C-alpha positions in Angstrom: 0.2 0.0 -0.2 1.1 3.7 -0.5 2.7 6.0 2.2 3.2 9.3 2.2 5.3 11.1 4.9 5.8 14.4 5.1 8.4 15.9 7.5 10.2 19.4 8.2 7.7 21.2 9.7 8.3 23.5 13.1 8.2 26.9 14.0 9.8 29.8 12.7 9.7 33.9 13.2 8.0 35.7 10.7 10.1 36.0 7.2 11.9 32.9 7.7 11.9 29.8 5.8 11.0 26.3 6.0 11.3 23.1 3.7 8.6 20.6 3.7 9.7 16.7 2.6 7.3 14.3 1.5 8.5 10.4 1.1 5.8 8.3 -1.1 6.6 4.7 -0.4 5.0 1.5 -0.9 3.5 0.8 -4.7 4.7 3.2 -6.8 1.9 4.5 -9.1 2.6 7.3 -12.4 1.3 10.1 -10.1 -0.8 12.1 -12.5 -0.6 15.2 -9.7 1.5 15.3 -6.5 0.1 18.3 -4.7 1.2 20.3 -0.8 -2.5 21.3 1.3 -2.6 22.7 4.3 -5.3 23.0 6.9 -5.7 26.2 9.6 -7.5 26.1 12.5 -11.6 25.6 12.3 -10.9 26.5 8.3 -11.4 23.8 5.0 -8.1 22.3 3.9 -6.9 23.9 0.8 -4.5 23.4 -2.1 -1.6 25.7 -2.4 0.8 24.0 -4.8 0.2 21.1 -7.0 3.3 20.3 -9.6 2.3 17.9 -12.8 4.6 15.5 -14.7 4.5 17.3 -17.4 3.1 20.5 -19.0 0.0 21.0 -19.2 -2.2 24.2 -20.8 -3.0 25.6 -16.9 0.7 24.9 -15.9 3.1 25.0 -18.8 6.1 24.7 -16.4 4.3 21.9 -14.5 3.6 24.1 -11.8 0.5 25.4 -9.8 0.1 27.7 -6.5 -2.5 29.0 -4.5 -2.3 33.1 -4.8 -1.5 33.2 -0.8 1.3 31.6 -1.6 2.4 32.5 -5.2 6.0 33.7 -5.1 6.9 32.3 -2.0 7.0 29.3 -2.0 8.1 26.4 -4.4 7.2 22.7 -5.1 9.2 20.4 -6.6 9.9 16.6 -6.8 12.9 14.3 -6.8 11.2 11.0 -9.0 14.0 9.1 -8.5 13.4 8.7 -4.7 9.5 9.5 -4.7 10.3 12.8 -3.1 8.0 15.3 -2.8 9.5 18.8 -1.3 7.7 22.9 -0.8 10.4 25.1 0.0 8.7 28.3 1.8 10.5 31.4 2.5 8.9 34.9 3.8 6.6 33.2 5.9 4.0 34.6 7.7 1.9 34.0 10.9 -0.9 33.2 8.1 0.5 30.3 7.3 0.7 28.9 10.4 -1.5 25.3 9.7 -1.0 21.6 9.5 0.5 21.0 5.8 -0.4 17.9 4.1 0.8 15.7 1.2 -1.3 14.7 -1.4 -1.1 12.8 -4.5 -3.4 11.0 -7.4 -4.0 8.8 -9.6 -6.5 10.7 -11.6 -7.4 14.2 -13.2 -9.6 16.2 -11.6 -9.2 19.8 -10.3 -5.5 20.4 -9.1 -6.8 21.8 -5.3 -10.0 19.4 -4.7 -9.8 17.7 -1.8 -11.5 15.0 -2.7 -9.9 14.8 -6.0 -6.7 13.0 -4.4 -6.7 9.9 -3.1 -3.8 9.6 -1.1 -2.6 11.6 1.7 0.3 11.7 4.2 -0.5 12.7 8.5 0.2 16.0 8.2 3.2 18.3 9.8 2.3 21.3 11.9 4.3 24.7 10.7 4.2 27.6 12.7 5.0 31.0 12.6 5.0 34.0 14.9 5.5 37.3 14.8 
């Protein structure tokens, strides 16, 4: 069975940086999309970044971002090791959330929770002012 395990969360001051890592193990699929979501306390889980195995019309550089993180966060993969990364820079207190790695084997909306069939357990990111 597939497992996604996140790491790299922690506490940081505003303006700081963190890099999240997600390792996929078990049965290796050809992922249609891998993505990062986050869930703030009392809020619904939201998609913040996704990466596709090849360019698509809406993502000519294979990446998509939510407006709230565009220009500050960067998603990348090491396909040889089945690892997904999220580089987070210029962090703000409003970035505080539990961050989840997700993967899917079919299409749909890149930032829709129900369109992903594999999830990690989450890692906490706390940004203080």
